[in-house]
N, C-alpha and C positions, 0 to 999 in steps of 0.2 A: 417676766413675761421682756422676752432682748431687740431688740431694735433690729431697724432692717444692715443690711453694707451692699453702696451700689456704689458702679466708675458711669463714672463717663469723661470729657475731657473743658478741655475748655471755651475753644471757639461751640462748643452749643451752648452751654452756658448764654457769650456775651449774644449770639444768637437765637434764643430763647431757645433752642433743639432741644432739649436736655428735658424731661419728665419727671419734675423734681416735686415734691410731694415742701417738705418740715428737714428732711436733713441738709446733716454740715459738713459743709463744706467743705474738705481739709486736701485742700494742695501735699503731694506727693512729687515736689517736682523736686534733683538737686542743686541746679544754680537757675528758680526764675528773672529772670528779668522783672522789671520791676512794676507794669501794669500784670501781670499775674497773683498778683498778695488782693488790688482788690475785686480778680475777677473769685475769690475765694476764701473765706469765713477765718481761715489756719491754716499755715504750711510746713509739711515738718519733711527737710532736706533729706535727714535721717533717710529718708524712707525711698528716699530718689532713687535708681542704682550708679555705684561709685563715679570716680569723676574719670578713669581711666576705663575704664566699661566705658563710656553715654560718649570718655574718647578716639577709640579705637571703633568704635560700633559705628558711629559715624563715618569715620575716616576713611571705611568698610566701602557704605555706602553710597557717598560721593567718588570712588574709581568703578561703583560698577556703573553709577550712572553712566561717568566713562564711560565705558560701553554698550552701551544702550541700553542699561535697567530704565525706565522709567522709577518715579520719586517708589514709590509705592513698592513696587516688588526689589528693587534696591534700597531699600531700610529693612525689608522681609528676610532680606538673602543673607543682605551683613546679619540683618538680629540670632541665624539658621552656623554663620559662619563663626560666629564672635562666642557663639554657644554661652550667649545673655540668657538663656531662661537660668539656665544650670548655674551659673557663674552670678547670676540677680537669687538667686532665692539660696546661694550656698552663703551670699553676703548674712542677706539675715537670718540667718540658721544664725553667726558668728561676730557679728559689727551686736555688739553690746549697746554703743548711743540706737542698734536699726531693733535691733532690742527692746528694751527698756521704749521704744515710739509703738512698736507691734502688743505691748504686754499694754500701753494706757490702749490704747484704743479699742482694742481686748472689752477692757472690764468697760471702756466707756460703751459703748452695744451690749456689751451682759446687760449696763441694766438702763434697760433701752435705747439706749442715745443715739439713732439711722444716724446711719452714714456717708458720703457722696466720695468716693477719692476720686481726683482734676488729678489732671499731666496731656501735657499740652497734644500728646498726639489723637490722630482723629481714630474711627475706627476701620479707614484698612490697613491698617499702619497695628503693625505686631508690640504688645506691651508693654508694660513693666503692673502699669495699674491693677491688668486684670489678675496677674500673680500673681500682684501685692491682696488682693480679693477673696479666692481663693483659697491662700494665707490664713490672710482676717477670718473667712471662715470655716477650716479644718479647728482649726480655734481653739469656735465659737462651740463647735457641733462635738470637739471637744470637751469642752468642763465642764 
């Protein structure tokens, strides 16, 4: 029997909004703030999006906000305009460190550990942790 894979965001944990049981809180943040480490059990920066993709998407979101879009709308539009999803998934497939970290999570969940993937983005913003959760589940199903 394998464990479960879920995802949530750090503010939900901090404000008791996340419905968590015994999951290991696995941060997937490339550049965590110092306080982020206190909210999770561990962090795997290699599973966060590459820094250049994060910077590009953030710059585009800021430009879109200056054009009048709300924060969530700008974030989500920038995600589309920078091809964030396909670039992040390609990164997961091609980066050796990301591959090893993903393999490690697959093995842990296959061995009955439940994990919750954690980063900063709230529920109304598109987020890499959802893509990572889907990729992790697909690998578990294939195993």
